[in-house]
C-alpha positions as CSV (number, residue, x, y, z in Angstrom):
1,M,-0.9,-47.1,-34.4
2,A,-2.6,-45.5,-31.5
3,R,-3.0,-41.8,-31.3
4,E,-1.1,-40.2,-28.4
5,C,-1.8,-36.8,-27.0
6,N,0.7,-34.4,-28.6
7,I,-0.7,-31.0,-27.6
8,D,-1.0,-29.4,-24.2
9,A,-4.0,-27.7,-22.5
10,K,-3.3,-24.3,-24.2
11,G,-3.2,-26.0,-27.7
12,K,-6.4,-27.9,-27.0
13,F,-8.2,-24.6,-26.0
14,V,-7.0,-22.8,-29.1
15,R,-8.1,-25.6,-31.3
16,L,-11.5,-25.9,-29.6
17,V,-12.1,-22.1,-29.8
18,G,-10.9,-21.9,-33.4
19,G,-13.0,-24.9,-34.5
20,S,-16.1,-23.5,-32.8
21,M,-15.6,-20.1,-34.5
22,S,-15.2,-21.8,-37.8
23,I,-18.5,-23.7,-37.4
24,I,-20.3,-20.5,-36.3
25,M,-18.9,-18.7,-39.4
26,G,-20.1,-21.7,-41.5
27,V,-23.6,-21.4,-40.2
28,I,-23.6,-17.6,-41.0
29,A,-22.3,-18.4,-44.5
30,V,-25.1,-20.9,-45.0
31,G,-27.6,-18.3,-43.9
32,L,-26.1,-15.8,-46.4
33,L,-26.4,-18.3,-49.2
34,Y,-29.9,-19.3,-48.2
35,F,-31.2,-15.7,-48.3
36,D,-29.3,-14.9,-51.5
37,V,-27.1,-12.2,-49.9
38,V,-24.1,-13.7,-51.6
39,P,-24.1,-15.4,-55.0
40,S,-24.4,-19.2,-55.0
41,N,-21.4,-20.4,-57.0
42,W,-18.8,-23.1,-56.6
43,F,-16.4,-20.8,-54.7
44,T,-18.9,-19.8,-52.0
45,I,-20.3,-23.3,-51.6
46,S,-16.8,-24.9,-51.3
47,S,-15.7,-22.2,-48.9
48,T,-18.7,-22.9,-46.7
49,F,-17.9,-26.6,-46.8
50,G,-14.3,-25.8,-45.9
51,L,-15.5,-23.8,-42.9
52,F,-17.4,-26.8,-41.6
53,A,-14.7,-29.3,-42.4
54,G,-12.0,-27.2,-40.8
55,G,-14.1,-26.5,-37.8
56,A,-14.9,-30.1,-37.3
57,L,-11.2,-31.0,-37.5
58,G,-10.3,-28.3,-35.0
59,I,-12.9,-29.5,-32.5
60,Y,-11.8,-33.1,-32.9
61,E,-8.2,-32.1,-32.3
62,G,-9.1,-30.0,-29.3
63,K,-11.2,-32.8,-27.7
64,S,-8.8,-35.6,-28.4
65,G,-5.5,-33.8,-27.8
66,W,-4.0,-35.1,-31.0
67,C,-2.9,-32.6,-33.7
68,V,-2.5,-33.8,-37.3
69,A,0.2,-31.3,-38.1
70,R,2.3,-32.3,-35.2
71,A,1.8,-36.0,-36.0
72,I,3.4,-35.5,-39.4
73,G,6.3,-33.5,-37.9
74,I,5.3,-29.9,-38.3
75,R,6.1,-27.9,-35.2
76,T,3.3,-25.6,-34.2
77,P,4.0,-22.7,-31.9
78,I,1.1,-23.3,-29.6
């Protein structure tokens, strides 16, 4: 099944900005882990991975115009 554009320009913008901010926060978190500012345990490492994964998904959705949540029937307000 081909993916169809299911979000408008405002939704694309919000997803691109949100994804970019998540990637930036992931880079900051990696820096904090590298310099031992925060403890290196399973929670901080998995949270950092989640920032990168969520950011990548947001950027993909913003660039392609296809939202996973909308595709499965969840109505998003933007």
